[in-house]
C-alpha positions in Angstrom: 4.5 -202.6 -123.3 7.7 -204.2 -121.6 9.3 -201.0 -123.4 6.9 -198.9 -121.7 7.2 -200.8 -118.4 10.8 -201.0 -118.2 10.5 -196.8 -118.9 8.1 -196.5 -116.1 10.8 -198.2 -114.0 13.5 -196.4 -114.9 11.5 -192.9 -113.7 10.7 -194.4 -110.8 14.0 -195.3 -109.7 15.2 -191.9 -110.7 12.7 -190.1 -108.5 13.6 -192.6 -105.8 17.4 -191.2 -106.3 16.4 -187.9 -106.6 14.6 -188.4 -103.1 17.5 -190.2 -101.6 19.9 -187.0 -103.0 17.3 -184.7 -101.1 17.5 -186.6 -98.2 21.5 -186.6 -98.2 21.7 -182.6 -98.6 19.2 -182.7 -95.5 21.4 -184.6 -93.6 24.6 -182.7 -94.8 23.0 -179.5 -93.9 22.6 -180.7 -90.8 25.7 -182.4 -90.1 26.8 -179.0 -91.4 25.1 -177.2 -88.5 25.8 -179.4 -85.8 29.2 -179.7 -86.4 29.6 -175.6 -86.4 27.6 -175.5 -83.0 29.8 -178.1 -81.7 33.1 -176.4 -82.5 31.6 -172.9 -81.4 30.9 -174.6 -78.2 34.4 -175.4 -77.4 35.6 -172.1 -77.9 32.8 -170.2 -75.7 34.2 -171.1 -72.3 38.1 -170.3 -73.3 36.9 -167.3 -75.3 34.7 -165.8 -72.3 37.9 -166.3 -69.9 40.2 -164.7 -72.0 37.8 -161.5 -72.3 37.9 -161.6 -68.7 41.5 -161.6 -68.6 42.1 -159.1 -71.3 38.9 -156.4 -70.7 41.5 -154.3 -68.2 44.1 -154.2 -71.0 41.6 -153.4 -73.4 40.2 -150.6 -71.4 43.7 -149.4 -70.1 44.9 -148.8 -73.5 42.3 -145.8 -74.2 44.0 -143.9 -71.7 46.2 -141.3 -72.3 49.0 -142.5 -69.7 49.8 -146.0 -71.2 53.0 -146.2 -69.6 52.1 -149.2 -67.4 49.7 -150.6 -70.0 50.3 -154.5 -70.6 52.1 -157.3 -69.1 56.0 -155.9 -68.0 58.6 -156.8 -69.9 60.5 -159.7 -69.0 63.5 -159.7 -66.9 65.8 -161.4 -68.7 65.6 -159.2 -71.4 68.2 -156.3 -71.3 67.0 -152.8 -69.7 67.5 -150.6 -73.1 65.1 -153.4 -74.7 62.5 -153.5 -72.0 62.3 -149.6 -72.1 62.1 -149.5 -75.7 58.9 -152.3 -75.7 56.1 -150.0 -76.6 52.5 -149.8 -75.0 50.9 -151.6 -77.6 53.8 -154.2 -77.7 53.3 -154.8 -74.1 49.7 -155.4 -74.3 50.2 -157.7 -77.1 52.7 -159.6 -74.7 50.0 -160.0 -72.1 47.6 -161.1 -74.6 50.0 -164.0 -76.0 50.9 -164.8 -72.5 46.8 -165.0 -71.5 46.6 -167.5 -74.7 49.8 -169.7 -73.1 48.1 -169.5 -69.7 44.8 -171.0 -71.2 46.8 -173.2 -73.2 45.4 -171.9 -76.7 47.1 -170.7 -79.8 46.7 -167.6 -81.6 47.1 -165.5 -84.5 48.8 -162.2 -84.1 47.7 -160.5 -87.3 49.4 -156.8 -86.7 49.7 -154.1 -89.4 53.2 -154.7 -90.6 55.5 -151.9 -88.7 54.1 -152.8 -85.4 56.7 -155.0 -84.2 55.1 -158.7 -84.1 58.7 -160.3 -84.2 59.5 -158.3 -81.1 56.3 -159.3 -79.4 56.7 -162.8 -80.2 60.4 -162.9 -79.0 59.2 -161.0 -76.0 56.7 -164.3 -75.5 59.4 -166.6 -75.5 61.7 -164.2 -73.0 58.8 -164.4 -70.4 58.4 -168.1 -70.9 62.4 -168.2 -70.2 61.7 -165.9 -66.9 59.1 -168.7 -66.1 61.3 -172.0 -66.5 60.3 -172.7 -70.1 63.6 -172.9 -71.9 61.9 -174.3 -75.2 63.3 -175.3 -77.7 61.0 -173.3 -79.5 60.6 -173.5 -83.5 60.3 -170.5 -86.0 59.8 -171.1 -89.3 60.0 -168.0 -91.8 60.8 -166.9 -95.5 64.5 -167.4 -96.2 64.5 -163.3 -96.5 64.2 -163.5 -92.9 66.0 -165.3 -91.2 68.6 -163.3 -90.7 66.6 -160.6 -89.3 64.8 -163.2 -86.7 68.5 -164.0 -85.3 69.5 -160.5 -85.3 66.3 -159.5 -83.3 66.3 -162.2 -80.8 69.7 -161.0 -80.1 69.1 -157.6 -79.6 65.9 -158.1 -77.6 66.4 -161.2 -75.5 70.7 -162.3 -75.8 69.9 -165.0 -73.0 67.7 -166.5 -75.8 70.4 -169.0 -77.6 69.5 -169.0 -81.3 70.6 -171.6 -84.3 69.6 -170.7 -87.7 69.2 -174.2 -89.7 69.9 -173.1 -93.1 72.3 -173.6 -95.6 73.7 -176.3 -97.7 73.4 -179.9 -97.0 77.2 -179.9 -95.5 76.3 -176.8 -93.3 72.9 -178.2 -92.0 74.6 -181.7 -90.7 77.3 -179.6 -88.9 74.5 -177.8 -87.5 72.8 -181.0 -86.5 76.1 -182.5 -85.2 76.6 -179.3 -83.0 73.2 -179.4 -81.4 74.1 -183.1 -80.7 77.2 -182.3 -78.8 76.5 -178.6 -77.4 72.7 -179.5 -76.5 69.7 -177.9 -78.0 69.5 -174.1 -78.1 66.5 -172.1 -77.1 65.4 -171.1 -80.8 65.9 -172.7 -83.9 65.2 -170.6 -87.1 64.6 -172.2 -90.4 62.8 -171.7 -93.3 59.6 -172.8 -95.2 61.6 -174.6 -97.7 62.7 -176.9 -95.2 59.3 -178.1 -95.4 58.4 -177.7 -99.1 61.3 -179.2 -100.3 61.6 -183.2 -102.1 65.1 -183.0 -102.0 66.7 -186.1 -100.7 68.1 -184.4 -97.3 64.2 -182.8 -96.5 63.4 -186.1 -94.7 66.6 -185.9 -92.2 65.7 -181.9 -92.1 62.4 -182.6 -90.7 62.9 -185.7 -88.4 65.8 -183.6 -86.7 63.0 -180.9 -86.0 60.7 -183.1 -85.1 62.6 -184.8 -82.6 63.1 -181.3 -81.0 59.6 -181.8 -79.3 59.3 -178.2 -79.0 57.4 -176.1 -77.1 56.5 -173.4 -79.4 55.8 -173.3 -83.4 55.8 -169.9 -84.6 55.1 -169.3 -87.8 56.0 -165.9 -89.4 54.3 -165.1 -92.6 51.6 -167.7 -91.8 49.3 -166.8 -94.9 52.1 -168.9 -96.4 50.1 -172.0 -95.1 46.8 -170.9 -96.3 46.2 -173.8 -98.5 45.5 -177.2 -96.2 46.5 -179.6 -99.4 49.8 -178.1 -99.4 53.0 -179.9 -98.7 54.4 -177.3 -96.4 51.1 -177.5 -94.3 51.1 -181.2 -94.1 54.9 -181.4 -93.4 54.4 -178.8 -90.5 51.8 -180.1 -89.2 53.7 -183.2 -88.3 56.1 -181.1 -86.0 55.8 -182.3 -82.4 54.9 -178.9 -80.4 53.3 -178.4 -77.4 51.7 -174.8 -78.9 51.2 -172.6 -81.7 51.3 -169.0 -82.9 50.7 -167.5 -86.2 52.3 -164.3 -87.4 50.6 -162.5 -90.5 50.6 -159.0 -91.2 47.6 -160.0 -93.9 43.8 -159.4 -93.2 42.0 -162.7 -92.7 38.9 -161.9 -90.8 36.8 -161.7 -94.1 37.9 -164.8 -95.5 36.4 -167.6 -93.5 37.8 -170.7 -95.4 41.4 -169.2 -95.1 40.7 -168.3 -91.3 39.5 -171.9 -91.1 42.8 -173.6 -92.1 44.9 -171.6 -90.0 42.8 -172.1 -87.0 43.1 -176.1 -87.7 46.7 -175.9 -88.1 46.7 -173.8 -84.5 43.9 -176.2 -83.0 43.3 -179.5 -84.9 41.4 -180.8 -82.0 39.3 -178.3 -82.1 38.7 -177.0 -85.5 39.1 -180.6 -86.9 38.9 -179.8 -90.9 41.0 -183.7 -91.8 39.3 -186.8 -93.0 37.4 -187.3 -96.6 34.0 -188.6 -97.8 33.8 -191.8 -97.7 32.4 -194.0 -100.6 30.1 -196.9 -100.8 27.9 -198.8 -103.2 24.2 -199.2 -103.2 22.3 -202.7 -103.5 22.0 -201.3 -107.4 25.9 -201.3 -107.7 25.9 -197.4 -108.6 28.4 -195.7 -106.7 27.4 -193.0 -104.3 29.0 -190.8 -101.4 27.8 -191.9 -98.3 27.6 -187.4 -97.0 30.1 -185.3 -95.4 31.6 -186.1 -92.5 31.9 -183.8 -89.4 34.9 -182.2 -90.7 33.7 -182.1 -94.1 30.7 -180.6 -92.5 32.3 -178.0 -90.8 34.6 -176.9 -94.1 31.3 -176.2 -96.0 29.7 -174.5 -93.2 32.8 -171.9 -93.8 32.6 -172.0 -97.6 29.2 -171.2 -97.3 30.1 -168.2 -95.0 32.7 -167.2 -97.4 30.1 -167.1 -100.5 27.7 -165.5 -98.4 30.5 -162.5 -98.6 28.2 -161.1 -101.4 25.0 -161.3 -99.6 22.7 -164.2 -99.2 19.0 -164.0 -98.9 16.3 -165.7 -97.1 16.2 -167.7 -94.1 19.6 -169.4 -95.3 21.0 -166.1 -95.8 19.9 -165.1 -91.8 21.7 -168.3 -90.8 24.7 -167.8 -92.5 24.4 -164.1 -91.2 24.2 -165.3 -87.6 26.9 -167.8 -87.9 29.2 -165.0 -89.3 28.6 -162.9 -86.3 29.1 -165.6 -84.1 32.6 -166.5 -85.3 33.7 -163.0 -85.2 32.8 -162.9 -81.7 34.1 -166.3 -80.7 37.4 -165.5 -82.4 38.1 -162.5 -81.4 40.2 -163.7 -78.6 42.3 -165.8 -80.5 43.2 -163.2 -83.6 44.8 -159.6 -82.8 45.0 -157.1 -85.6 45.8 -154.0 -84.8 46.5 -150.7 -87.2 49.3 -148.4 -87.1 46.9 -145.9 -87.5 44.9 -147.2 -84.3 48.3 -147.7 -81.8 50.7 -144.9 -83.0 49.1 -141.6 -82.3 52.4 -139.9 -82.6 52.5 -141.1 -86.4 52.4 -138.2 -88.8 49.4 -138.3 -91.4 50.0 -140.5 -94.2 49.8 -138.8 -97.5 49.9 -139.9 -101.1 50.2 -137.6 -104.0 49.8 -138.8 -108.1 52.1 -136.4 -110.1 51.2 -136.1 -114.2 54.2 -134.8 -115.7 54.4 -133.9 -119.3 56.6 -136.1 -121.6 59.3 -133.9 -123.4 59.1 -133.4 -126.8 61.7 -136.2 -128.0 59.9 -139.0 -125.2 56.4 -137.7 -126.9 57.5 -138.4 -130.0 58.9 -141.6 -129.4 55.6 -142.7 -127.4 53.5 -141.8 -130.7 56.0 -143.9 -133.0 55.7 -146.6 -130.4 51.5 -146.5 -130.3 51.9 -146.2 -134.6 54.5 -149.2 -135.0 51.6 -151.0 -132.4 48.8 -150.3 -134.1 50.4 -151.4 -137.4 51.6 -154.6 -136.2 47.8 -155.2 -134.7 46.4 -154.5 -137.9 48.6 -157.2 -139.5 47.7 -160.0 -137.2 44.5 -159.2 -137.4 44.2 -159.5 -141.3 46.4 -162.6 -141.0 44.0 -164.0 -138.6 41.1 -163.3 -140.8 42.8 -164.8 -143.8 43.5 -167.7 -141.7 40.1 -168.2 -140.7 38.6 -167.6 -144.1 35.2 -169.2 -144.0 34.2 -168.5 -140.5 35.0 -164.5 -141.2 33.0 -165.1 -144.0 30.2 -166.5 -142.4 30.2 -163.2 -140.3 30.9 -164.9 -137.2 32.9 -163.0 -134.3 36.8 -163.2 -134.8 39.2 -162.4 -132.0 42.9 -162.1 -133.0 43.9 -161.3 -129.7 43.6 -164.4 -127.9 46.2 -167.0 -127.0 49.4 -165.7 -128.9 47.1 -162.4 -129.7 46.7 -161.9 -126.0 50.4 -162.3 -125.2 51.1 -159.6 -128.0 48.6 -157.2 -126.3 50.6 -157.6 -122.8 53.8 -156.9 -124.8 52.3 -153.9 -126.7 51.6 -152.3 -123.4 54.7 -153.2 -121.8 56.5 -151.6 -124.5 54.4 -148.5 -123.9 55.1 -148.4 -119.9 58.9 -148.5 -121.0 58.8 -145.6 -123.3 56.6 -143.7 -120.3 59.4 -144.5 -118.1 62.3 -143.7 -119.8 63.3 -144.0 -123.6 66.4 -145.9 -122.6 64.3 -148.8 -121.6 63.8 -149.3 -125.6 66.2 -149.6 -128.1 66.2 -146.6 -130.6 69.4 -145.0 -130.7 71.6 -148.2 -131.5 70.9 -149.7 -134.9 72.2 -150.4 -138.3 76.4 -150.3 -138.6 76.4 -148.9 -135.0 75.0 -152.3 -133.8 77.0 -154.6 -135.7 80.0 -152.5 -134.9 79.2 -153.0 -131.4 77.8 -156.8 -131.6 81.4 -157.4 -133.5 83.3 -156.1 -130.6 81.5 -157.8 -128.0 82.0 -161.3 -129.8 85.9 -160.8 -129.6 85.8 -159.2 -126.3 84.0 -162.7 -125.0 81.2 -161.1 -123.2 78.8 -163.7 -124.2 81.2 -166.9 -123.8 83.6 -168.6 -125.9 80.6 -170.6 -127.9 78.8 -167.3 -128.8 78.8 -166.5 -133.0 78.2 -163.1 -134.5 74.4 -163.9 -135.4 73.7 -164.7 -131.6 75.5 -161.6 -130.3 73.9 -159.4 -133.1 70.2 -160.8 -132.3 70.8 -160.8 -128.3 71.4 -156.9 -128.8 68.7 -156.3 -131.1 66.4 -157.3 -128.4 68.4 -155.5 -125.8 67.6 -151.7 -124.5 69.6 -148.9 -125.4 70.3 -148.7 -121.2 71.8 -152.2 -121.8 73.6 -151.9 -124.9 75.3 -148.4 -123.0 76.1 -150.1 -120.2 77.9 -153.0 -122.6 79.9 -149.8 -124.3 80.5 -148.5 -121.0 82.5 -151.8 -119.8 84.7 -151.8 -122.5 87.5 -149.7 -123.4 86.9 -150.4 -127.1 83.5 -149.2 -127.2 83.5 -146.0 -125.0 83.0 -143.7 -127.5 79.6 -145.6 -128.0 78.3 -145.3 -124.6 75.7 -142.9 -124.0 76.4 -139.5 -122.2 74.8 -139.1 -118.6 72.7 -136.0 -120.2 70.4 -138.8 -122.1 69.4 -139.6 -118.4 67.2 -136.6 -118.5 65.6 -137.4 -121.6 62.8 -139.0 -119.4 60.0 -136.8 -117.9 60.2 -138.8 -114.6 64.3 -138.2 -114.0 63.7 -135.1 -114.5 61.5 -134.4 -112.3 63.0 -136.6 -109.7 66.4 -134.5 -110.3 64.6 -131.5 -108.5 62.7 -133.7 -105.8 65.2 -135.8 -104.6 67.8 -133.0 -103.1 64.8 -131.3 -102.2 63.4 -134.1 -99.9 66.9 -135.1 -98.8 67.5 -131.0 -98.1 64.4 -131.1 -95.7 65.5 -134.1 -93.8 63.8 -137.1 -94.9 64.9 -140.7 -96.1 63.9 -142.1 -99.3 62.7 -145.4 -100.5 62.4 -145.9 -104.4 60.6 -149.3 -105.7 60.2 -150.6 -109.2 59.4 -153.9 -110.7 61.8 -153.7 -113.2 65.4 -154.1 -112.3 66.2 -152.0 -115.3 64.6 -148.9 -113.7 66.8 -149.5 -110.9 69.6 -149.2 -113.2 68.8 -146.1 -114.8 67.9 -144.9 -111.3 71.2 -145.9 -109.8 72.8 -143.9 -112.7 70.8 -140.5 -111.8 71.5 -140.8 -108.4 75.2 -141.1 -109.1 75.1 -138.1 -111.5 73.7 -136.2 -108.7 76.2 -136.9 -105.9 73.4 -139.1 -104.2 74.8 -141.9 -102.1 72.7 -145.0 -102.1 72.3 -148.7 -101.6 70.2 -151.1 -103.6 69.1 -154.7 -103.6 66.7 -157.0 -105.9 65.3 -160.2 -106.4 68.8 -161.1 -107.3 70.5 -160.1 -104.3 71.7 -162.6 -101.5 70.3 -162.5 -98.1 73.5 -161.6 -96.5 74.3 -158.5 -99.0 70.4 -157.7 -98.3 70.9 -157.4 -94.7 74.4 -155.5 -94.9 72.5 -152.7 -97.6 69.3 -152.4 -95.3 72.1 -152.1 -92.1 74.2 -149.4 -94.0 70.9 -147.8 -94.9 69.8 -147.6 -91.2 72.9 -146.6 -89.7 74.5 -144.3 -92.0 71.9 -141.0 -92.5 74.2 -140.0 -95.1 73.0 -142.2 -97.5 69.3 -141.2 -98.7 
C-alpha cells in the first residue's frame, strides 16, 4: 500500500510539473509577443517620419531625368568627385543623412559594385560640412584597408585618415603620432583588432574606445552576425554616437541574423542581452524561471526564421503577420538595391557553359584514373567487409565510405577534377628512374633544405604533379632537359579552347578576369598566357595586401594588360 501511495504521489507531482511547464510555456509565448510588439512600436514613429522624408526621393528615382535626384554632393568633396557621384549614390547619401538627422542607425546592403564605400565616405564628408569632424572609425577586412584609405583620399581629401594596422611597433608609433598631432577625421582598422587574443589586443581596443567616435562603420557586416563571437562583443564596447553597417549580402530573409545586426546598431531598441535566470523550487529541483524580455525577442525572431518553410494554423498566421510587420518597419533602416534596378545603362549579363570534348590523351588518362579509383574502392570495401566479419556475415548494411572512407571519396573526385582540368595537375609523366634522377639532383641543389634526405625528396616528388615537377626542372640548369615543353600546355581541352577564345575576346575590346580555387590552375594559366604573348597580373591567397593592390592598380590603369 505504501508503494502504491508513493507511486500515486509521484504521478500527481509529475502532473503538477507538466501543468507548471504548460503555464511557463504560455507565459513565455505571451512575453515573446509583448516584447515583439513593444520593440516594433519603438520603430513605428521613426519609420513613419523617415518614410515621409524619403518619399520624394523614391518617386524621383523613377523619373527619366535623375540629374538632380537625392542629396547634393558635399561641398568639401573635389568637383570631379561631386560630378562622379551617381544618382543612386546621391539617393543613398540622402537616406544615410536622414538616418543621421533622426538619430538612427542603418544597414546599407546594396549589391556589390554599387559603391557602398563611396556613399559612406560621402556621408562623412557631409558631416564635415555640417561641422562634425569625427573622429569616425571604419572596421573592415584586412584586404580592404588599403582600398578604404585610397577611396577616402580620392572622394574627399579633406578627410584626414589613418590606417591603424601593422606590427606592434608600427601601431605604437601610430598611437604616439595621434597623441602628438591630434586625432584624424577617420581611423581605419581591421576585424582582427577585435578578434585577436594577443597581448597587445587590449591596448589596441582601449586606444580605439578612447577616441569617443562619432560614427562606427562596419564593412562586410555579415562578419558580426554571431552575437556570441568575441568580435561582436569587443566591437559593442566601442564608444560611438552612431553606427552604420555595410554589407553586400542579403539579410532580410534571415530574421535571426537581422536581429543580431539590429541589436548591434540599436542596442536600446533591440535588446537581446541577458540570460535566463535559474532558481530552485521548494522541492530543490532546478528550473528555468522563463525567458526575459530579451530572450523572448530572440525566440520570436527564431520562430520567424523557422516559419520560412511555412507554418500552419493560428500560430502560423500570427508568425506571418509579424514577418510582414518586420519587413514594413525595417524598410527605412535597411537599404538594398541591385545593379539591375539602378544601373539601366549596364548591358544584360549573359552566362554560358561550354561543354568541350576531351582530346584522346586526356580522355585516356581520365579513363585510367577512373579504373584506378574503382580498383582502390573495391579493395577498401573488401578490407572493410573482412574487418567487420560477423556484422557483414549477419547481413547488416556496411558502409565502407564513412570516416576515412568519406575522405577517400573526396580525394577520388578531386583527382578526377584535376584530370578534367589538365593532365599536368596529376603525376603521369614522371616516374621510375627519371623521378629518382630528379630527386637526386634536387637534393644536391638544396631545394628542400639542408636537412632533407633522398627518401624525403623522392616521397615529396611522388606526391607532386607533373606541373610542379616540371617547374622544379625549369628552375635548375642541370634539370632543364626534363622540363616539359610548352606544347604540353595544350594537352587539355580547356587550354586549347582558351587559346582560341582569349585572343578573340581581347580583339573585341574585352577585359578578362579568370578565377580558380586552385593555385596550380593559376600556375598553368599563367604559363599559357605567357606562351600566347598576353600580359597579365595575378594574385592569390598568399599575395600580400600591398602587392594585391599594386596588381589591381596595374590592371585598372593599363589597358594593355588583358
